[in-house]
C-alpha angles and dihedrals in degrees: 000000000000127000092257090054099046119128092250094050090047090051092048091049094046121108118264093256093053091045090052091049092051092049092051093048092049092051092047090052093049091049094046093050087051089052093045091055092046096047091045091058093040095052093042090051090047091053095045095046091048093053091048093050092046089053092053092042093054094042091090097259116158109259095224090054092049090049093051092045091055096045093049094047118112095221120073114259114241141187115349092008089067092049088054093046094047093049098042094044092052092042092052090045095052093040091061094052112101114240098017111139120226088246092055090048092052093045092054090043095052091047091053093052092046091054091048088047092054092050094049091049091051088054096052092045095055115129094011092106089053093052089050091051094049091046094052100039109033095075089055091047090052091046088053092057091047093051090047092050096047091047091054090049092055092044090054088052091061092070096057127071098220123032124206135186091249091060098052099032096080093048093048092044092054092046091051091053088065088058092048092049091049091055090044088058098040103045097061092042092054095046092047091047093052092046095046093047088058090050092048091051088050091051092044091054093046089051094045092050091050094050090051095045093044091047087054091056095046088047091061089047093050090057094046130079094234123107116257 
């Protein structure tokens, strides 16, 4: 490709509308890549930390000791740890109230864990809607820039008596760059969205299973005479 037909020169010579389309697509691509890296780290961390906590939880450690260790720790609890803390805290509080039936204790405990569960799922799903939007709309934004650029090229041909390929090639080339940039922004976003959706479902299943299993343990404690 000659210097006159380089991507930079085609961008500089494009119409204002096509330039704006290219700039928007470039910004969307940069933002989506930043979100892809951030969500990849976040989801991998959620899965790893969840597996570590489950291993400790099922190691036979006393629940009150586990609760005290988590509340006394310097680092902020996350993910499954927050589900445990929310459930155990509410269970212990309701269990100490005089006249509270075991069923009322479990209802309150389960509600507390479901609220914590919803908040944690909202955290791990952050940015997924943006990636879905980028993946579904950027090809059409790029196509708009292409159609606009080709339309201007053919309008320009109407003012000349004899049209040649050299006259229309730059205009068509700069227009097609918009389509390429739209695909460049959309393809990674779609792949990342599908991959992250699968990981989110995996985390949701892990959290749901823990809530049900932990509820079963607390249910037995609620009907016993021992302290939590």
